[in-house]
C-alpha positions in Angstrom: 0.0 0.0 0.0 2.9 2.4 0.8 4.3 1.7 -2.6 1.1 2.6 -4.4 0.7 5.7 -2.3 4.1 6.8 -3.5 3.1 6.0 -7.1 0.1 8.2 -6.8 2.1 11.1 -5.4 4.6 10.7 -8.2 1.9 10.6 -10.8 0.5 13.9 -9.4 3.8 15.6 -9.0 5.1 14.7 -12.5 1.8 15.9 -14.0 2.5 19.3 -12.5 6.2 19.7 -13.0 6.1 19.6 -16.8 6.0 23.2 -18.1 2.8 24.6 -19.7 0.7 21.8 -18.4 -2.9 22.9 -18.2 -5.1 25.2 -20.3 -6.7 28.1 -18.5 -9.4 29.6 -20.7 -9.6 32.8 -18.6 -10.3 36.3 -19.8 -9.2 39.4 -18.0 -12.6 40.0 -16.5 -12.6 36.6 -14.8 -9.1 37.1 -13.6 -10.0 40.5 -12.2 -12.9 38.9 -10.4 -10.6 36.3 -8.9 -8.1 39.0 -7.8 -10.9 40.9 -6.2 -11.9 37.8 -4.2 -8.3 37.5 -2.9 -7.6 41.1 -2.0 -11.1 42.4 -1.2 -10.5 45.3 -3.6 -12.8 46.3 -6.3 -11.6 45.6 -9.8 -12.1 48.1 -12.6 -11.2 47.0 -16.1 -10.1 43.6 -14.7 -6.5 43.5 -13.4 -5.8 47.2 -14.1 -7.9 48.2 -11.0 -5.2 46.6 -8.9 -2.4 48.3 -10.5 -1.2 45.2 -12.3 0.6 45.4 -15.7 -1.6 43.8 -18.2 1.5 42.3 -19.8 1.9 40.2 -16.6 -1.6 38.9 -17.0 -1.1 38.1 -20.7 2.1 36.3 -19.9 0.3 34.1 -17.4 -2.5 33.3 -19.9 -0.1 32.6 -22.7 2.1 30.3 -20.7 -0.8 28.4 -19.3 -2.5 27.4 -22.6 -2.0 24.0 -23.9 -2.5 22.4 -27.3 -3.5 18.9 -28.0 0.0 18.2 -29.1 1.3 19.4 -25.7 -1.4 17.4 -23.9 -0.1 14.2 -25.7 3.5 15.0 -24.9 2.8 15.7 -21.2 0.7 12.6 -20.9 3.5 10.5 -22.4 5.9 11.8 -19.8 3.5 11.2 -16.9 2.9 7.7 -18.0 6.6 7.1 -18.5 7.5 8.2 -15.0 4.7 6.2 -13.5 5.9 3.1 -15.3 9.3 3.8 -13.9 7.9 3.0 -10.4 5.2 0.4 -11.3 6.3 -1.3 -14.6 4.0 -3.1 -17.0 3.3 -6.8 -16.3 5.8 -8.8 -18.3 3.3 -10.5 -20.5 3.4 -9.2 -24.1 0.2 -11.1 -25.1 -1.7 -9.4 -22.2 -0.6 -5.9 -23.2 -1.4 -6.5 -26.8 -4.8 -7.8 -25.9 -5.6 -4.8 -23.6 -4.5 -2.3 -26.2 -6.6 -4.0 -28.9 -9.8 -3.8 -26.7 -8.9 -0.3 -25.4 -8.3 1.2 -28.9 -11.5 -0.3 -30.2 -13.5 1.3 -27.3 -11.7 4.6 -27.7 -12.5 4.7 -31.4 -16.2 5.1 -30.3 -15.4 8.2 -28.4 -15.3 11.9 -29.3 -11.5 11.8 -29.5 -10.7 8.7 -31.6 -7.6 10.2 -33.1 -5.6 10.5 -29.9 -2.6 8.1 -29.8 -4.3 5.9 -27.3 -2.1 3.6 -25.2 -3.2 1.0 -22.6 -1.4 -1.1 -20.2 -1.6 -3.4 -17.1 0.8 -2.4 -14.4 2.4 -4.8 -11.9 0.5 -3.9 -8.8 -1.8 -5.9 -6.6 -3.9 -2.9 -5.7 -7.3 -2.5 -7.3 -7.3 0.7 -9.3 -6.9 2.4 -12.7 -5.5 5.8 -13.9 -5.7 7.9 -17.0 -3.2 10.5 -18.1 -3.8 13.4 -20.5 -3.5 12.6 -24.2 -4.8 9.1 -24.2 -2.7 7.0 -21.7 -4.7 4.5 -19.6 -3.2 2.1 -17.0 -5.0 -0.4 -14.9 -3.5 -2.5 -12.1 -3.0 -6.3 -12.2 -5.2 -6.4 -9.1 -8.1 -4.9 -10.9 -7.6 -7.0 -14.0 -7.8 -10.1 -11.8 -11.3 -9.2 -10.8 -12.5 -9.2 -14.4 -14.2 -12.2 -16.0 -15.0 -11.2 -19.5 -14.0 -8.8 -22.3 -17.2 -6.7 -21.8 -16.1 -5.9 -18.2 -12.6 -4.9 -19.5 -14.3 -2.7 -22.1 -16.3 -1.0 -19.4 -13.3 -0.3 -17.1 -11.3 1.1 -20.0 -14.3 3.1 -21.2 -14.5 4.8 -17.8 -10.8 5.9 -18.0 -11.3 6.9 -21.6 -14.1 9.1 -20.4 -11.8 11.0 -18.1 -9.4 11.7 -21.0 -12.2 12.7 -23.4 -13.7 15.1 -20.9 -10.3 16.3 -19.7 -11.4 15.9 -16.1 -7.9 16.2 -14.6 -7.2 19.3 -16.6 -10.5 20.9 -15.7 -10.2 20.4 -11.9 -6.8 22.0 -11.9 -8.1 24.9 -14.1 -10.9 25.7 -11.6 -8.7 25.5 -8.5 -5.7 27.4 -9.8 -7.5 30.6 -10.8 -7.3 32.1 -7.3 -3.7 31.1 -6.9 -2.7 32.8 -10.1 -4.3 36.0 -8.7 -2.4 35.7 -5.4 0.9 35.3 -7.2 0.2 38.3 -9.4 -0.8 40.5 -6.5 2.1 39.5 -4.3 5.0 39.1 -6.7 3.9 40.4 -10.1 5.6 37.3 -11.5 5.6 36.0 -15.0 3.9 32.9 -16.4 6.8 30.5 -15.8 7.0 31.3 -12.1 3.2 31.0 -11.7 3.2 27.6 -13.2 6.0 26.5 -10.8 4.0 27.8 -7.9 1.1 25.7 -8.9 3.0 22.4 -8.3 2.1 21.9 -4.7 -1.6 22.7 -5.2 -1.9 20.5 -8.2 -0.3 17.5 -6.5 -2.7 17.9 -3.6 -5.7 18.0 -5.9 -4.7 14.9 -7.8 -3.9 13.0 -4.7 -7.3 13.4 -3.2 -9.0 12.3 -6.4 -11.5 13.8 -8.9 -14.8 15.3 -8.0 -17.5 12.6 -7.5 -19.5 14.0 -10.4 -16.5 13.5 -12.7 -16.4 9.8 -11.6 -20.1 9.4 -12.2 -19.8 11.0 -15.6 -16.9 8.7 -16.5 -19.1 5.7 -15.5 -21.8 6.8 -17.8 -19.4 7.3 -20.6 -17.8 3.9 -20.0 -21.2 2.2 -20.4 -22.0 4.1 -23.5 -18.7 3.5 -25.2 -18.8 -0.2 -24.4 -22.3 -0.4 -25.9 -21.2 1.5 -29.0 -18.4 -1.0 -29.4 -20.9 -3.9 -29.3 -20.2 -5.1 -25.7 -22.7 -5.8 -23.0 -23.0 -2.2 -21.5 -23.5 -3.7 -18.0 -19.9 -5.0 -17.9 -18.8 -2.0 -15.9 -21.7 -2.4 -13.4 -20.6 -6.1 -12.9 -17.1 -4.8 -12.1 -18.5 -2.3 -9.6 -20.4 -5.1 -7.9 -17.3 -7.3 -7.7 -15.3 -4.4 -6.2 -18.1 -3.9 -3.7 -17.7 -7.5 -2.5 -14.0 -7.0 -1.7 -13.6 -6.3 2.0 -13.5 -2.5 2.6 -10.6 -2.9 5.0 -8.5 -4.7 2.4 -5.2 -3.0 1.7 -5.6 -3.7 -2.0 -8.7 -1.5 -2.3 -8.2 1.1 0.4 -6.8 3.7 -2.0 -9.7 3.2 -4.5 -12.2 4.0 -1.8 -10.3 7.2 -1.0 -10.3 8.5 -4.5 -13.6 7.2 -5.9 -17.2 7.1 -4.7 -18.3 3.8 -3.1 -19.4 1.2 -5.6 -23.0 1.2 -4.3 -23.2 4.9 -4.9 -21.8 4.6 -8.4 -24.3 1.8 -9.2 -27.2 3.8 -8.0 -26.2 6.8 -10.1 -25.7 4.6 -13.2 -29.2 3.1 -12.7 -30.7 6.6 -12.3 -28.9 7.9 -15.4 -29.5 5.0 -17.7 -32.9 3.7 -16.6 -34.0 1.1 -19.0 -32.6 2.6 -22.2 -29.9 0.0 -22.6 -32.1 -3.0 -21.6 -33.5 -3.4 -25.1 -30.1 -3.9 -26.7 -29.7 -7.2 -28.5 -26.7 -9.2 -29.7 -24.4 -7.6 -27.1 -21.2 -9.5 -26.4 -19.5 -10.5 -23.2 -16.8 -12.6 -24.9 -15.9 -14.6 -21.8 -14.2 -17.2 -23.9 -12.0 -14.7 -25.6 -11.0 -12.9 -22.4 -7.2 -13.1 -21.8 -6.5 -14.9 -18.5 -3.4 -14.0 -16.5 -1.0 -16.8 -16.1 0.1 -15.9 -12.6 
């Protein structure tokens, strides 16, 4: 458990250290409002009301923007550093199989052209992670809970949903707005220094997990993408039930319960969101016989 806690911290820290990490779609009025909240002063004409040089503000906004190409590069570095701590399971057939399923499910999403990469990492914990740009990693512990390909498709679809909706990027964007204001008011610093000052805050955000609504949304996306790909859409629900049966005090699942809503809550939200809309689907596949079984 200590090892996986260290992995999560590394995952978060690396995500923040890379320059120009997250896109802040802020205009000067919104930044001015944020600064007003920090200082208690009224803002006129955005940042100018506080005596700030607008060039400082523009530097921050320019440095903070990110293109899809940057997103892909950053995600690749994050995944590479994570794999340096928890390497892939040494089973080429397994990794090829997971990539084949994952890319097929990702092709049903709104961002099919990302260079999607999937892998099973050598950890007995039950968890999964997504990095910007299309990198998805699940643990061997979670893979062992799966019993068919539809369940795998649902799990990967959930993580694909986080990437498609840019959940990790969005939560940092919302939380960092006030911090940018503080730095500008206190130090009148440029964009590069502001990004560096966001490292601690970003690591804390990632370590405590995403907002519950983001997890619920990713669950819905996971079901929909699996259904589009021809799988039984309830594969993800089956996995959540299996996770719910694991003892809550088990060290292998403790971190998952800290960073995700409880399985029963997720199942309830899925039921409320989907209703009976997917019940009429026919010819859906579970592909239990094709599911790749771990050898050890």
